N, C-alpha and C positions, 0 to 999 in steps of 0.2 A: 504493500500500500504506500510505503514511502516513495518507492520508485514511481508509482502511478501519480502520486501527488506532485513530485518534483517535475515529472515529465509534462503533465498538463499545465502546471504553473508557469514553467519557463519556456515551453514551446510557444506559448502565447506571445511572448516578446518577439520571437522570430517572426511569427505570423504578422504581428502589427508592423514590424519594420518592413517586411516585404510588401504589405499593402500600401505603405507610404511610398516605397520605391517605385511601385507601378505608376504612380502619378507624378514622379519627378521628370521634368521635360528632358534633362540631359541624359537620363538613363533609359527612359521608356522608348527605345528603338524597338523595332519589331522582333528581332531575334531574342534579345535579352528579355523583352517584355513577355514573350511566349514562355520562356523558362520560369520567370517569376510567377506568372499566372498558373502554370502547372504546379509549381511548388505550393501555392496557396491551396489548390485543390487537394493535393496529397497530404499536406499538414492538417487540413480540415478532417480528412478521413482518419488519420492516425490519432488525432485528438479525440474524435468521437469513439474510436475503439477503446482508448484508455478510459474514457468516461463510462463506457459500457461495462468494462471490467470492474470499475469502482461500484457501479450500481448493482452488478451481480453479487459482489461480495457483501454489500449491505443487505440485500434481500436474503442471501444465504444465511447470514447471521440472524436476521429478524425471524426467519422461519426455523430457528433452532438447529441450523446445519442439516437441513433435510436434503438428502441426496436426490430425491425426486424433483424437488424445486430447483436444485442446482443443475441437474441434467436438462430439465425443461428450459431453463433460462439460457444455458449454454447452446443448446440446439437451436432455439429461436434466434438468439443473437448471431450465431454463425451464419444461419440461413439469410438473415437480413443483411449482415455486413458483406457477405459474399456477393449477394445481388447488387448492393449499392456499389461495391468495389468494381464489379464488371461495368456498371453504368458509368461510373466516373472515368474508367479507362477508355470507354468508347467515346465519351464526350471530350476528354483531353486529346485524344488522337484525331478528332474530326472538327473541333471548333476552330475558328479562324481568328487570329489576332490582327487587327487592322491598326494602321498608323494614321492618326488625324493631326492636322495642323490647326491649332486654336490660338489666335492672337500671336502668331509667330512661334509658338511652342509645340513640340511634338509630344503626343500622348498616345498610349495604346488603349484599345477598346476590344472587348471580346465580342465577336459576332457568332452566335450559334448557327446562323445561316439556315440550316434545315430545321423544319418544325419538329422533326422527330427527336432532335437533341434537346429541345426545350421540354418535350414530353418526357424524355428520360430523366431530366433534372427534376421535373415535378414528381415523377413516380418515386425517385430516390427520397425526396422530401416526405412523401406520404409514408414510405416504409419507416423512415426515421421517426415520424410522428407516431406511427403505430407502436413502435418500441417504447417510446416515452409514455404513451398512454397505458401500455401493459404494465410497465414497472410502477407507475403511480397507482394503478388499480391494485396490484399485489401488495404494495406498501400500505395502502389505506386498509385493505382487507385484514391483513395480519395485525395492524395496529388496533383496529376496532375490536377484533377478536380478543386480543390480549387485555385491552382495557375492560371489556365485559367480564373476563375471567377474574381480573384483579378486584373489580368491584364486588363480585359475588363472594370472594374470599376475604373482603375487607382488608386487603393488603395493597401495597403499592411501593412507594419509595423509589429505590434505584431503577427498577425496571420501567415504572411509569415515566420517570424523568428522562430516561434514556430514549424511550420511544417518542417522547415529546420532542426531544432534540432532533431525532431522525426525521420526524414528520415535518417539522418546521423547515429544515434545510431542503427537504425534498419538494415541499409545496412551493417554496420560493424559486427553486431551480425550475420546476415545471411551469410556473407562471411566466417566467421570463421566456421559456421555450414557446409557450402559447403565443405570446406577443410577437416573437420572431416568426413563428409559422404564419400568423395572420399577415404580417408585413410581406413575407415572401409570397403568400397566396395572392395578395393584391398585385404584386409585380407580375406573377404568371398570368393572371386573368385579365389585367388591364392592357389593352392594345397600345396605350400611350407609353407604358413603361417598357423600355428596351435598353439593352446595354450600350447601344450606340447613340442613344439620345443624350444630349447635353443640356436639356432644359433645367431650370432651377428646381422644379418639382421632382424631376427624376434624380438629380444629384442629392437633394435632401432625403429622398426615399432611400437611396443607396447608402448614404452616410449613416442614417438612423439604423438601417439593417445591419451594417457592419458593427456599430456600437453594441447592439443587442447580441450579435453573434459572439463578439469578444467577451462580453459580460457573462453570457451563458456558459461558454466553454472554458474560459481561462480565469474567471473570478468565482462564479457560483459553483463551477465544477470542483475545483480544489476545496471549496468550503464544505463539500460533502464529506471529505476526510478530516479537514481541520476542525470542524465543529465538534465532532465526536472526541477528538484528541484533547481539545480544550476542556470539554466536560469531564473527561477522565482525569486530566491534570488537576482540576478543581477538587474532585473527589479525593485524589491522593493527597493534596495539600491539606484538606480538612481532616483526613484520616491521620496524617502525621502530626497535626496540631493536637488532636485528641490524645494520641499516644504520648506526646511530650508532656501534656498536663498530667496524665496518669502517672508517668514515671517520676515527675516532680513530687507528687503526693506521696509516693512510696519512699522516695529519698529523704523527705522531711519527716517520715514516720508519723504522719497525721492520721488520726483515727477518724473515719467517716461513718456516721450512722447510716 
């Protein structure tokens, strides 16, 4: 999980730098621009794979290390990622990077050209959305089930608080993904929104979409790991403090009724 956390956390910096370089006039010539745009697509795919692994481990633990749940999640995740990977490879090999001159500056723009490529991109987004909906459903299901059992037993404490932390981070992560999916859907369905359009509305839409994508993958994604570790660190700190107080009482030989 440490490797997953560091990978998702810092690959986002590379992703952001490449996104900026694509729009630098002195760098965005057609050949280099094509390489940079290919890198963006592949980094996006790798980041989503690492986020998927993090989500599988979280659900595996929430379901008390059930092998059936683990097998189901791994099979579904591999099927979705293989399909998306094939689609990304087809799109990267067939889309065209065009060079435009705007106010004397050279900039690159991706032109999907064929309608089939845009359809593949949309299907990839639908598969990714299906995976996120599935993981949210499984997380909510097991959380509600555990909370009901704990209420019947009139117990709670650590397990209740842990599930609360898990659900808070998952809901925030999913809410950002829903906003991103809505923005992307508008782009796919609106005929005015195209990669080669340089209108103010299209540029604002693209920029907002990039911000949501960076937030979802490289900020909220690592928080899925960091939030649990912070909670565990607080428990350890409180536990150490209680142990220290107890040891002081015994050292002073104070009798406690």
